[in-house]
Structure formats: structure tokens, C-alpha cells
Phi, psi and omega in degrees: 000137181288161177300318179295323177299318178294321179298325182270010174079019179281358182232121183292345180249053191296325180070207188295338179277354179279229188281346180298138175079359179287153180302133180303132178093357180237129179274348183267159173300149177274123184253134173249118180252124181235115186251124177276087185308308183299334180264344183255319185269066180246149182305321184292343180261332180052052182276136176259124181300332177296324178291321178297313179299314180298322177299318179289323182293345176297340186258001177146199181280124181285100180275326179228130174223100184239136174248124181259128182226158174276169187295346181266011181296140180295143180302325179297322177294317179298314179296318180296319180294316179296323178295336179264011174089012178269142167275123181265127177248113180254131184226145176275344179267203182285119180302319182301318181295313181298315179297314180299317179294314181295318180294319178294319178299317179298324178293309183293322180283359180057036179278346183221160175252336182229128176255124178243123177243123176257110182190172171237011187264121181291351177300340182270000178303313178297329178294314178295320179298315181296318179296317178299319178296332179274002176094008178274148170284143182234138181230135175248126176252124178259144182285359179162169182303319181279348180256012184276136173262117178297327179297317178292315180301318182284336180278321183288154175296323178218160178221154178232132173247118181286142180266000000 
């Protein structure tokens, strides 16, 4: 039985990836969504944040939904993301480093059961690998066919390519 199958209760002997550790009051796996804004929200991809969110919600209850942006992000983008339920993390440093540290921390702190990374950047491959080793299901969301990272897709348990 696959890790995702066990998370969704398709295996009666689910063990620690099953209902243990899930957020009280939710029968679904806890999903952490981490979106690499500079690599996903580009004109050539025309990505809708609602589609990214919906892709992650297929795997359970969205416990964390963060969009990472650099400090020069337009105020309108920040407001639109917040209106769609994202916590916006704006950083003057490297967005990739901040997202990687936060996603790894959520994994280690057992705050989530499923890690979803929306990016086309292969820098997140070690984050997905580490989460997988800790027993989390991992999902890679690509911003489009031309924005897909084969390394992320092949590392994650499942992948989604937005149209």
C-alpha cells in the first residue's frame, strides 16, 4: 500500500502515517503547502493561486498555506494571496532558503502529514527527500508543462502540473 493510501485510510494497519498526530478535529491528513512565489507566479505560467490551493487540498486539510515572496512584491499580489487564505512570507534574503527552512521545520516538528511544494526549482529536492524519509507524503506542484522540474516530480510521491 502506498504512503498516500495509508494516509487516506486505505490500509487498516496505517501506523504512524495514519490518524496518529493529526490535528484534533480533523479526520484528514494535515497538509503543508509551501509556494515559491518568484518561480511560480510568472507571467509565462499564468498560475491562479486558487488552483494551487485546490491541488494541495486534494490531499487533506490545509494546515499551512504559505506563499513566499521577495521584499519587492507588489502590494496587490500580497493582498490577493491573503484574500485566498495564504500566509504571505516576504523576505529580503533568498526566498528559497526561507521556504526550505520553514518546510523542513514543519516536517521535523510533525506539524504536517503531507508536504506540498509548488515550484520549478530543483533546490527543493532535498526538502522533499528529507520529508519522505520522515514518513511524510510528498507532492510537487509545477506551474505548467514548461515549468515542471523532472527532479522534483521524480522525487515526490505524486506530482501535479497546472494547466
